[in-house]
C-alpha positions in Angstrom: -4.2 23.9 -19.6 -4.3 27.5 -18.5 -1.8 28.5 -15.8 -3.0 30.2 -12.7 -2.7 33.9 -12.9 0.4 35.0 -11.0 -1.4 37.8 -9.3 -4.2 35.5 -7.9 -4.7 36.1 -4.2 -6.8 34.6 -1.5 -9.7 36.9 -0.8 -13.1 36.7 0.8 -15.2 37.5 -2.2 -14.4 38.1 -5.9 -15.9 41.5 -5.6 -12.9 42.4 -3.4 -10.8 42.7 -6.4 -12.5 45.9 -7.4 -14.9 46.7 -10.2 -14.2 44.9 -13.5 -12.9 46.9 -16.4 -15.4 48.9 -18.3 -15.5 47.9 -21.9 -14.5 50.5 -24.5 -17.2 49.4 -26.9 -16.1 51.9 -29.6 -12.6 50.3 -29.5 -14.1 46.8 -29.6 -16.3 47.8 -32.7 -13.3 49.3 -34.5 -11.0 46.2 -33.7 -13.7 43.8 -34.9 -14.5 45.8 -38.1 -10.7 45.7 -39.0 -10.4 41.9 -38.4 -10.8 39.1 -40.9 -13.5 37.6 -38.5 -15.9 40.5 -39.5 -16.0 39.1 -43.0 -16.9 35.5 -41.7 -20.5 34.6 -41.9 -22.4 34.2 -38.6 -22.4 30.5 -38.4 -22.8 28.7 -35.0 -21.7 25.3 -33.7 -23.6 24.1 -30.5 -22.0 21.4 -28.4 -23.9 19.6 -25.6 -21.5 17.9 -23.2 -22.9 14.7 -21.9 -21.4 13.5 -18.6 -22.0 11.0 -15.9 -25.3 10.9 -13.9 -24.6 11.8 -10.4 -27.4 10.7 -8.0 -28.6 12.1 -5.7 -28.1 15.4 -7.8 -29.5 13.7 -10.9 -31.8 10.7 -11.4 -30.2 7.6 -12.9 -30.4 7.7 -16.7 -31.3 11.4 -16.9 -28.4 12.1 -19.3 -29.7 9.5 -21.8 -33.3 10.6 -21.3 -32.5 14.3 -21.9 -30.3 13.5 -24.9 -33.3 11.6 -26.4 -35.6 14.6 -25.6 -33.2 17.0 -27.4 -33.0 14.7 -30.5 -36.7 14.3 -30.6 -38.0 17.7 -29.7 -35.4 20.4 -30.3 -36.2 22.4 -33.5 -33.6 23.0 -36.2 -31.7 26.0 -35.3 -30.9 28.5 -38.0 -27.3 28.8 -39.1 -26.3 26.2 -36.3 -24.7 22.9 -36.5 -25.3 20.6 -33.5 -22.7 18.4 -32.1 -22.2 16.5 -28.9 -19.4 15.6 -26.5 -19.6 12.3 -24.8 -17.4 13.0 -21.8 -15.8 10.2 -19.7 -18.8 8.1 -19.0 -17.7 5.5 -16.5 -20.5 3.1 -17.0 -19.7 1.2 -20.3 -23.2 0.1 -20.8 -24.6 3.7 -20.4 -21.8 5.0 -22.6 -22.7 2.4 -25.3 -26.4 3.4 -25.2 -25.5 7.2 -25.6 -23.2 6.5 -28.5 -25.6 4.1 -30.1 -28.3 6.7 -29.9 -26.2 9.4 -31.5 -25.0 7.1 -34.3 -28.6 5.9 -35.0 -29.5 9.5 -35.4 -26.5 10.4 -37.5 -25.4 13.1 -35.1 -21.8 14.1 -34.9 -20.0 13.8 -31.6 -16.6 14.0 -29.8 -15.9 10.9 -27.7 -13.6 11.5 -24.6 -13.4 8.1 -23.0 -12.9 7.5 -19.3 -9.3 6.6 -18.7 -9.0 4.1 -15.8 -5.2 4.4 -15.6 -5.3 8.2 -15.4 -7.8 7.9 -12.6 -5.7 5.4 -10.7 -2.7 7.8 -10.7 -4.8 10.8 -9.5 -3.9 11.6 -5.9 -5.4 13.8 -3.2 -5.3 17.5 -3.0 -4.0 17.7 0.4 -2.3 21.0 0.0 -5.6 22.6 -1.1 -7.2 22.2 2.4 -5.6 24.1 5.4 -4.7 21.5 8.0 -7.0 23.0 10.6 -10.0 22.2 8.3 -8.9 18.9 7.1 -11.1 15.9 8.3 -8.3 15.2 10.9 -8.2 18.9 11.9 -9.7 20.4 15.0 -12.2 22.6 13.1 -13.7 20.1 10.7 -16.5 18.9 13.0 -17.3 22.5 13.7 -18.1 23.2 10.1 -21.7 23.1 8.8 -22.5 19.9 6.8 -22.4 21.7 3.5 -19.0 23.1 4.3 -17.7 19.7 5.2 -18.9 18.4 1.9 -17.0 21.1 0.1 -13.8 20.3 2.0 -14.2 16.8 0.8 -14.7 17.9 -2.7 -11.5 19.9 -2.6 -9.6 16.8 -1.3 -11.0 14.9 -4.3 -10.1 17.6 -6.8 -7.6 15.7 -8.9 -9.8 12.6 -8.9 -12.9 14.7 -9.8 -11.0 16.4 -12.7 -9.8 13.0 -14.0 -13.4 11.7 -14.2 -15.7 14.6 -14.6 -13.3 16.6 -16.9 -15.8 19.4 -16.9 -13.7 22.3 -18.1 -11.5 19.9 -20.2 -14.5 18.8 -22.2 -15.6 22.5 -22.7 -12.1 23.3 -24.0 -12.2 20.3 -26.3 -15.5 21.5 -27.7 -14.0 25.0 -28.3 -10.9 23.6 -30.0 -13.1 21.3 -32.2 -15.5 24.2 -33.0 -13.3 27.1 -33.8 -12.4 25.9 -37.3 -16.1 25.0 -37.9 -18.0 28.3 -37.2 -17.6 31.8 -36.1 -19.5 31.2 -32.9 -18.9 28.3 -30.6 -21.3 27.2 -27.8 -19.6 24.7 -25.4 -22.8 24.2 -23.4 -23.8 21.7 -20.7 -25.5 18.6 -21.7 -28.9 19.5 -20.4 -29.2 22.7 -22.4 -32.2 23.0 -24.8 -33.2 25.8 -27.2 -36.8 26.5 -28.1 -37.3 28.3 -31.4 -37.9 31.5 -29.6 -34.9 31.1 -27.3 -32.6 30.5 -30.4 -34.0 33.5 -32.3 -33.4 35.7 -29.3 -29.8 34.5 -28.9 -29.0 34.6 -32.6 -30.3 38.1 -33.1 -28.5 39.4 -30.1 -25.2 37.8 -31.1 -25.4 39.0 -34.8 -26.3 42.5 -33.6 -23.2 42.6 -31.2 -20.5 40.7 -33.0 -17.8 42.9 -31.6 -18.1 41.1 -28.2 -15.9 38.0 -28.2 -18.0 36.5 -25.3 -21.7 36.4 -25.0 -23.2 35.3 -21.6 -26.3 33.3 -22.1 -28.8 33.4 -19.1 -30.3 30.0 -18.3 -33.8 29.0 -17.2 -34.3 25.9 -15.0 -37.2 23.8 -16.2 -39.3 21.5 -13.9 -41.1 19.7 -16.7 -39.5 19.3 -20.1 -43.0 19.2 -21.7 -43.4 22.8 -21.0 -40.7 23.5 -23.6 -43.0 22.2 -26.3 -45.3 25.1 -25.9 -44.5 27.9 -28.5 -45.4 30.6 -26.0 -43.2 29.2 -23.2 -40.6 31.7 -21.9 -39.4 31.1 -18.4 -37.5 33.4 -16.2 -33.8 33.0 -17.0 -32.1 33.7 -13.7 -29.9 30.6 -13.3 -26.1 30.5 -13.7 -25.6 31.2 -17.4 -23.7 29.5 -20.2 -21.1 31.3 -22.3 -20.7 31.6 -26.1 -17.3 32.3 -27.7 -16.3 34.0 -30.8 -13.9 31.7 -32.6 -10.9 34.1 -32.0 -11.6 34.5 -28.3 -8.4 33.9 -26.2 -9.6 32.8 -22.9 -10.3 29.1 -22.0 -11.8 27.3 -19.1 -9.4 26.5 -16.3 -9.0 22.7 -16.3 -7.6 22.8 -12.8 -11.0 24.1 -11.5 -13.2 21.1 -10.5 -16.7 20.2 -11.4 -19.1 21.1 -8.5 -17.1 24.2 -7.4 -17.7 27.1 -9.8 -15.7 25.8 -12.9 -17.6 28.1 -15.1 -17.9 31.0 -12.7 -14.0 31.1 -12.5 -14.1 32.2 -16.2 -16.8 34.7 -15.4 -14.5 36.2 -12.7 -11.7 36.5 -15.1 -13.8 38.1 -17.7 -15.5 40.5 -15.3 -19.0 39.0 -15.8 -21.0 40.4 -13.0 -23.5 38.4 -11.1 -24.5 37.0 -7.8 -21.3 34.9 -7.9 -19.3 38.1 -7.1 -20.6 37.9 -3.5 -20.2 34.2 -3.1 -17.7 33.6 -0.3 -14.3 32.2 -1.2 -13.7 29.7 1.6 -10.3 28.8 3.0 -10.3 25.5 1.0 -11.4 27.2 -2.3 -9.1 27.9 -5.2 -8.1 31.5 -5.0 -10.0 34.1 -7.2 -8.3 34.8 -10.5 -7.0 38.2 -11.6 -9.0 39.9 -14.4 -8.0 38.7 -17.8 -6.8 41.1 -20.6 -10.2 40.6 -22.3 -12.2 41.3 -19.2 -15.2 43.5 -20.0 -15.4 42.2 -23.6 -18.7 40.5 -22.7 -22.4 41.1 -23.2 -25.6 39.2 -22.3 -27.5 37.7 -25.2 -30.7 35.6 -25.4 -31.5 32.7 -23.1 -31.4 28.9 -23.0 -33.4 26.3 -21.0 -32.0 23.7 -18.7 -33.8 20.4 -18.9 -35.2 18.6 -15.8 -32.6 16.7 -13.7 -35.1 14.2 -12.5 -34.9 15.5 -9.0 -37.8 17.8 -8.5 -37.1 18.6 -4.9 -33.8 20.1 -6.0 -35.1 22.2 -8.8 -37.3 24.4 -6.7 -35.9 27.7 -5.7 -33.2 29.8 -7.2 -32.2 31.4 -3.9 -29.5 30.6 -1.5 -31.3 27.6 0.0 -31.8 26.0 -3.4 -28.3 26.7 -4.4 -26.8 25.1 -1.3 -29.2 22.1 -1.5 -28.1 21.4 -5.1 -24.5 21.9 -4.1 -24.6 19.4 -1.3 -26.4 16.9 -3.6 -23.9 17.5 -6.3 -21.0 17.0 -3.9 -22.5 13.7 -2.6 -23.0 12.6 -6.2 -19.4 13.2 -7.2 -17.9 11.8 -4.1 -20.1 8.7 -4.3 -19.0 8.1 -7.9 -15.3 8.6 -7.0 -15.6 6.1 -4.1 -17.2 3.5 -6.4 -14.4 4.0 -8.9 -11.8 3.7 -6.2 -13.3 0.3 -5.4 -13.4 -0.7 -9.0 -10.2 0.8 -10.4 -8.1 1.6 -7.4 -4.9 -0.2 -6.5 -5.7 -0.9 -2.9 -5.1 -4.6 -2.1 -6.1 -6.6 0.9 -4.2 -8.1 3.9 -5.1 -11.8 3.7 -1.4 -12.7 4.2 -0.9 -10.4 7.1 0.0 -6.8 7.5 3.0 -6.6 9.9 4.0 -10.3 9.7 3.3 -13.1 7.3 0.5 -15.2 8.6 1.7 -18.4 6.9 5.0 -20.0 7.8 5.7 -20.9 4.2 5.5 -17.2 3.2 7.5 -16.0 6.1 11.3 -15.4 5.9 13.4 -17.8 8.1 13.5 -16.6 11.7 17.1 -16.3 13.1 17.8 -18.7 15.9 18.3 -16.2 18.7 15.0 -14.6 17.9 13.3 -18.0 17.7 14.6 -18.9 21.1 13.4 -15.7 22.6 9.9 -16.2 20.9 9.5 -19.7 22.4 10.6 -18.4 25.8 8.0 -15.6 25.6 5.3 -17.9 24.3 5.9 -20.4 27.2 5.5 -17.6 29.6 2.3 -16.5 28.0 0.9 -20.0 28.4 1.1 -19.5 32.2 -1.0 -16.3 32.1 -4.7 -15.6 31.6 -7.2 -15.9 30.3 -7.8 -12.2 30.8 -11.1 -10.4 31.1 -12.4 -7.0 31.9 -14.6 -8.5 34.7 -11.5 -9.3 36.7 -10.7 -5.7 37.8 -11.0 -4.9 41.5 -12.8 -1.6 41.1 -15.9 -0.7 39.0 -16.2 2.0 36.3 -18.5 4.9 36.9 -21.2 3.0 35.0 -21.1 0.2 37.5 -21.0 -2.3 34.7 -17.8 -4.5 35.1 -17.9 -5.3 31.4 -17.1 -1.6 30.6 -13.5 -1.0 30.1 -12.2 1.2 32.9 -9.0 3.2 33.5 -8.3 6.7 35.1 -6.5 9.4 33.2 -2.8 8.7 34.1 -1.6 12.3 34.6 -4.6 13.7 36.6 -4.0 13.7 40.3 -6.4 14.5 43.1 -6.2 18.1 44.4 -5.0 18.4 47.9 -8.3 20.2 48.6 -11.0 17.7 47.5 -13.4 20.4 46.4 -11.2 21.3 43.4 -10.8 19.4 40.1 -8.0 17.0 39.6 -4.6 18.5 38.7 -2.6 17.7 35.5 1.0 16.7 36.0 2.6 15.9 32.7 4.8 12.9 32.8 3.9 11.9 36.4 1.5 8.8 36.5 -1.2 8.1 39.0 -0.4 4.9 40.8 -1.9 1.9 39.1 -1.8 3.5 35.6 1.6 2.2 34.6 1.5 -1.2 33.1 2.1 -4.3 35.4 2.8 -2.1 38.5 1.1 -2.7 41.8 -2.5 -1.5 41.9 -2.9 -1.8 38.1 -5.1 -4.8 38.8 -7.7 -2.3 39.9 -8.2 -1.3 36.2 -8.2 -2.9 32.8 -5.2 -1.4 31.1 -2.7 -4.1 32.1 -5.0 -7.0 31.3 -5.8 -5.4 27.9 -2.1 -5.2 27.1 -1.6 -8.8 28.2 -4.3 -9.8 25.9 -2.7 -8.0 22.9 0.9 -9.1 23.6 0.2 -12.6 24.7 -2.2 -13.5 21.9 0.3 -12.1 19.4 3.3 -13.9 20.8 1.4 -17.2 21.0 0.1 -16.9 17.4 3.5 -16.0 16.2 5.0 -19.1 18.1 2.3 -21.3 16.5 3.2 -20.0 13.1 6.9 -20.7 13.7 6.6 -24.1 15.5 3.2 -25.6 14.4 2.6 -26.5 18.1 -1.1 -26.3 18.7 -0.9 -25.5 22.4 0.1 -22.0 21.5 -2.9 -21.6 19.2 -5.2 -23.1 21.7 -4.3 -20.8 24.5 -4.5 -17.8 22.2 -8.0 -18.8 21.1 -9.0 -19.1 24.8 -7.7 -15.5 25.4 -9.7 -14.2 22.4 -12.9 -16.0 23.4 -12.8 -14.9 27.0 -12.2 -11.1 26.1 -14.5 -10.7 23.0 -16.9 -13.7 22.7 -18.2 -15.2 25.9 -21.3 -13.3 27.0 -20.4 -13.4 30.7 -16.9 -11.9 30.2 -16.9 -10.0 26.8 -15.9 -6.4 27.0 -18.5 -4.0 25.9 -17.4 -2.6 22.5 -16.6 1.0 23.6 -14.2 3.0 25.6 -16.6 5.3 27.4 -14.6 5.1 30.6 -11.0 5.1 29.3 -8.9 7.8 31.0 -11.6 9.2 33.2 -10.9 12.3 35.2 -13.0 11.8 38.4 -15.5 14.6 38.8 -15.0 15.9 35.3 -17.5 15.5 32.4 -19.9 13.3 34.4 -17.1 10.8 35.0 -17.0 9.9 31.2 -13.6 8.9 29.6 -11.6 11.3 27.6 -10.7 11.3 23.9 -7.0 10.4 24.9 -8.2 7.2 26.4 -8.7 5.7 22.8 -4.9 5.3 22.6 -5.2 2.4 25.0 -6.5 0.1 22.3 -3.9 1.2 19.7 -2.3 -2.3 19.6 -5.2 -3.8 17.7 -2.9 -3.2 14.7 -0.6 -6.3 15.6 -3.2 -8.2 17.5 -5.3 -8.5 14.3 -2.4 -10.2 12.5 -2.5 -12.8 15.3 -6.3 -13.3 14.5 -5.3 -13.8 10.9 -3.1 -16.7 12.0 -5.7 -18.2 14.3 -8.5 -18.0 12.0 -7.7 -21.0 9.8 -6.5 -23.2 12.7 -9.9 -24.2 14.0 -9.2 -23.1 17.6 -11.9 -20.5 17.2 -15.2 -21.8 15.8 -17.0 -20.1 12.9 -19.4 -18.7 15.6 -16.6 -17.4 17.6 -15.0 -15.7 14.6 -18.4 -14.2 13.6 -19.0 -12.9 17.2 -15.5 -11.3 17.2 -16.1 -9.6 13.9 -19.5 -8.3 15.1 -17.7 -6.9 18.2 -15.1 -5.2 16.0 -17.9 -3.7 13.7 -19.5 -2.2 16.8 -16.3 -0.9 18.1 -15.4 0.7 14.7 -18.7 2.3 14.7 -18.0 3.8 18.1 -14.5 4.8 16.9 -16.2 6.8 14.1 -19.2 8.4 15.9 -18.6 8.8 19.6 -17.7 12.2 21.2 -14.4 10.8 22.4 -13.5 9.4 19.0 -14.2 12.6 17.2 -12.0 14.4 19.6 -9.2 11.9 19.3 -9.4 12.0 15.4 -8.7 15.7 15.6 -5.7 15.4 18.0 -2.7 17.2 16.7 -0.1 14.9 18.3 0.6 11.2 18.6 -3.0 10.5 19.7 -4.2 11.3 16.1 -1.5 9.1 14.7 -2.5 6.1 16.8 -6.2 6.8 16.1 -5.6 6.5 12.5 -3.5 3.3 13.0 -6.1 1.4 14.9 -9.0 2.6 12.9 -7.3 1.6 9.6 -6.2 -1.8 11.1 -9.7 -2.7 12.2 -11.3 -1.5 9.0 -8.8 -3.5 6.9 -9.5 -6.6 9.0 -13.2 -6.2 8.3 -12.7 -5.6 4.6 -13.9 -1.9 4.7 -11.4 -0.7 2.2 -13.2 2.7 1.7 -12.6 3.3 5.3 -9.0 2.4 5.1 -8.6 4.6 2.1 -10.2 7.5 3.9 -8.0 7.2 7.0 -4.8 7.0 4.8 -6.0 10.1 2.9 -6.6 12.0 6.1 -3.2 10.9 7.5 -1.5 12.9 4.8 -3.0 16.1 6.3 -1.7 14.9 9.6 1.8 14.7 8.3 1.5 18.4 7.3 0.2 19.3 10.8 2.7 17.3 12.9 6.0 17.9 11.3 8.0 21.0 10.4 9.8 21.1 7.0 13.0 20.2 9.0 11.3 17.1 10.5 10.7 18.4 14.1 7.5 17.5 16.0 6.4 20.7 17.8 3.5 19.0 19.7 5.7 16.3 21.1 8.5 18.7 21.8 6.1 20.6 24.1 6.0 17.7 26.6 8.2 17.0 29.6 9.2 13.6 28.1 10.2 14.8 24.6 12.4 12.0 23.6 9.7 9.5 24.5 6.9 11.2 22.6 9.0 12.0 19.5 10.0 8.3 19.3 6.5 7.1 20.2 4.8 9.2 17.6 7.3 8.3 14.8 6.9 4.6 15.7 3.2 5.0 15.2 3.9 6.4 11.7 6.2 3.5 10.9 3.3 1.1 11.7 0.9 3.1 9.7 3.2 3.3 6.7 3.6 -0.5 6.9 -0.1 -0.9 6.9 -0.4 1.5 3.8 2.3 -0.4 2.0 0.4 -3.6 2.4 -2.6 -2.1 0.5 -0.5 -0.4 -2.2 -0.2 3.1 -0.7 3.1 4.9 0.0 3.0 7.3 2.9 6.7 7.9 2.6 6.3 9.4 -0.9 4.1 12.2 0.4 5.6 15.7 0.8 3.5 18.5 2.3 3.5 22.0 0.8 6.2 23.1 3.0 8.3 19.9 2.6 6.9 18.0 5.5 7.4 14.2 5.2 8.1 11.1 7.2 11.6 10.8 5.7 12.6 14.2 7.0 11.0 13.5 10.4 13.1 10.3 10.7 16.2 12.1 9.5 15.7 14.8 12.1 15.5 12.2 14.8 18.6 10.4 13.5 20.5 13.6 13.8 19.7 13.6 17.6 20.7 10.0 18.3 24.3 10.7 19.2 25.2 12.7 22.3 22.8 14.4 24.8 19.2 14.8 23.9 18.8 18.6 23.9 15.2 18.8 24.9 13.4 18.3 28.2 13.1 14.6 29.2 12.3 14.1 32.9 12.3 10.3 32.8 15.0 7.8 31.9 14.7 7.1 28.1 15.8 3.8 26.3 17.8 5.0 23.3 17.4 1.6 21.7 13.9 2.8 20.8 15.4 4.8 18.0 16.5 1.7 16.1 13.1 0.2 15.1 12.3 3.6 13.6 15.6 3.6 11.6 14.8 0.0 10.5 11.5 1.2 9.2 13.4 3.9 7.1 15.8 1.3 5.9 13.0 -1.0 4.7 11.6 1.7 2.7 14.7 3.3 1.3 17.2 0.5 1.4 19.6 2.4 3.7 19.7 4.3 7.0 19.4 8.0 7.0 22.7 9.7 6.0 23.1 11.2 9.5 22.2 8.0 11.3 25.1 6.7 13.6 26.2 3.1 13.2 24.1 0.5 15.1 23.9 -3.3 15.5 22.0 -5.6 13.2 18.3 -5.5 14.2 18.5 -9.3 14.9 21.0 -8.6 17.7 18.7 -6.1 19.4 16.0 -6.9 21.9 12.7 -8.1 20.5 10.6 -6.9 23.4 10.3 -3.2 24.6 8.1 -1.7 27.2 4.5 -1.7 25.8 4.3 2.1 26.5 6.9 2.5 23.8 4.6 1.6 21.0 6.9 -1.1 19.5 5.4 -4.4 18.3 6.6 -7.5 20.1 9.3 -9.2 18.0 9.4 -6.2 15.7 12.2 -7.7 13.7 10.1 -10.6 12.6 8.1 -10.4 9.3 
C-alpha cells in the first residue's frame, strides 16, 4: 500500500500544483538504452479486472455478458498473453459462473475472493468528511444531490475498499504480470481490443519503450456489435487506461476508493494532463497528491474500447452532464451494494429482549428491595392517572385540529408591544410550558410525558410482579393515545414549540425534542406486546403510526433542521429516530443514524471533553448533563445492536469518554459556568454509571459517590434521565 505523499495539500484543483515536470526525453532514452530492460523482448500481458455489477450504473449480469463477449469475439493479440482478475465478487452464484466460464475456456486468472470478515471490520471514514458537511451537519441539505452522494461515498470509503478493491486488484495484476512480460496492462474488466486498436497500441509502445508509462485513451461503446466491424474506430475521449513497463515504480493508491478518481489519482502523480486537472477537489475529497519522481515519464499510445454497461441512457455524452450522471449512478450502485452487505454480513443485532431494560423477568437481574418498593409505589400512582389523549387540551393548535400535538416554544415571550415578534429569553419558560405546572393543561407536553412515564413504569411493574392490572392500564394508555380513531394523535409534530406569529404559526425544529422519550417507552411496548392487553390489530395500528411518524422524522422541514442541530437537540433526534427504527426492524436506518452520530461527537465535543454549544447557554450545568445523558442512552442502544460509540475517537481526540471525564472533573466544588437556575447535582451520577458500565470503573477524576441503588430512581422529566434508570 502506497503511503500518502507527505507534501499532499488540500487545494481546489490539481492544476493548482503548477505545471507537471517536462520529461527530458533524451535522458529517458539514454537510461532505457543502458538498462537490462532494453534487451527484453516486447511481450505484453493484458489483465481484465472483473468486479461486481453495480446497478443502476450497470445492468445486472453485465460483467458475465461482457466477459463472454471478450472470450468469443476479441481477436488474438500479437505478443500478448491474456489473463483475468476475478475481484471480490460478493454474489457466490455469479462468481461461480464467471470462474466456470474462465475454466471452460482454459483462460488463466487471479482469484481475489470477497472476505466477509474483512468487510465486517471495516468502519466509517468519519474523519474524511468535515463535520459541517456530514449528514448531521448544517450544510449537508444545502448540497446538490450529486454532492450529497459523494459525501456518502467518502463516509463509506473503508467499506468500499474492502469490497470493490479497485486499486488493490490493479496492483495485484501488476505484481503478477511483472515477471511475465515487459509490458503490463492492468485494465478494467470491460476493456476490449479490436485488431486495429491493438496494432495501434503495440506499435506506439514498441516505438517509445523509454517511457515507463503509456496512457491509453478509451472509447465508450454503445453497442458491442460495432466492435466486430474491421473499420470501426470510435473517438477515444474517455478517461484512459494506463500501461506499465515492468520496472515502473509507481503503483495505484489502495486508499483511494472506487467511484472517486482512483485511477486519476495516479494520473495526477505522474503529471498526465487531462480534463481531470480542472476537476474540483471538494472538502470531502482526498487531497491531491504531490508529483511523483517519475512524473513526466509518460506518453499517450493507441486506444482501447470500453464495452457497453447495459445502461444506454448513461453512456450518452462525454461532457460534464454525462460524467455527473454516471458518477451519481455509480455512487448509488456502490452504496446500495454496501447496504446489502451490511444487512447480510454486518454484526448488527436486534432488540427483541429490550434495549434499556430486559423485557422478560427471567432475563432481568434481581431488583433490589428498595427499588422494587419505589417501583410499586410509582406504578400504583400511575393507575390513578389517565388515560391521556391529545384531544384533552384546553386550547387548540393553529391548525384547529385537536388531534394535532400542540405546544408553544418555551423560551419565546410576547413582546410588550404586540406588533413586534416574540422575544427569546434563554432559560425563562413561558407559563404552562414546564411539566405539570398550572396552565400546562392548555397544551399537550405534560400529557405526553405522563404517557411515556406511566406506560413505562406500569410495564416495568408488570414485568417485576406479574400483576395484570399494571399491564391492562398501560395498554389502555397506549390505545387511547395511538390507536383509537377519535383520540389518536396525528403522527407529526407540526405544531410543537410554535412561536406565535412566526413561520405561519408552524412548529420549530426544536419541538421534536418533546418526543425524545420514545426510547424507553418502546421498551414498555416490548413488554406489553406478548401480554395480550393489546390486540394484534392494536399493535399493527401502533406500528403503522410509528412508521408514519418515522417518515415525518426523516422528511419534514422541522426534522431536517433538527437533524442538523449542533447541540443536544441533534443528540436526542438521533436517539428517538434510532429507537423507533430499531423497534420497527429498520436496521439500515439504525445503522445510518449511528454512523452519523459519530460525526456529531466530532462536532459537539472538544478534545478536552467540553461542550461549547451547551456552555453557551444560561443554564450550562443543565445542558451539559442533559446532552451527555442523551449520549449515554444512545450508546446503550448502540451496544444492544453490537456497535460501540465509546470506542470512537475523532481526528482531534473527541470522544464520549473524554466528555464524561471532563464533566467528572467539575462535579466537586462550584460549577464555574453560568447557571441561572438551581441544579440537581445528583444528575451527574447516572452519567458516571453509564461510564462505569462501559469501562468497569468510574473516571479517574470522579469523586466518591453512593451506590446507584441508594440514589433516587425518578428525576425531573426535563433532565433526560429514564425512570428507574438503575434497573436493567
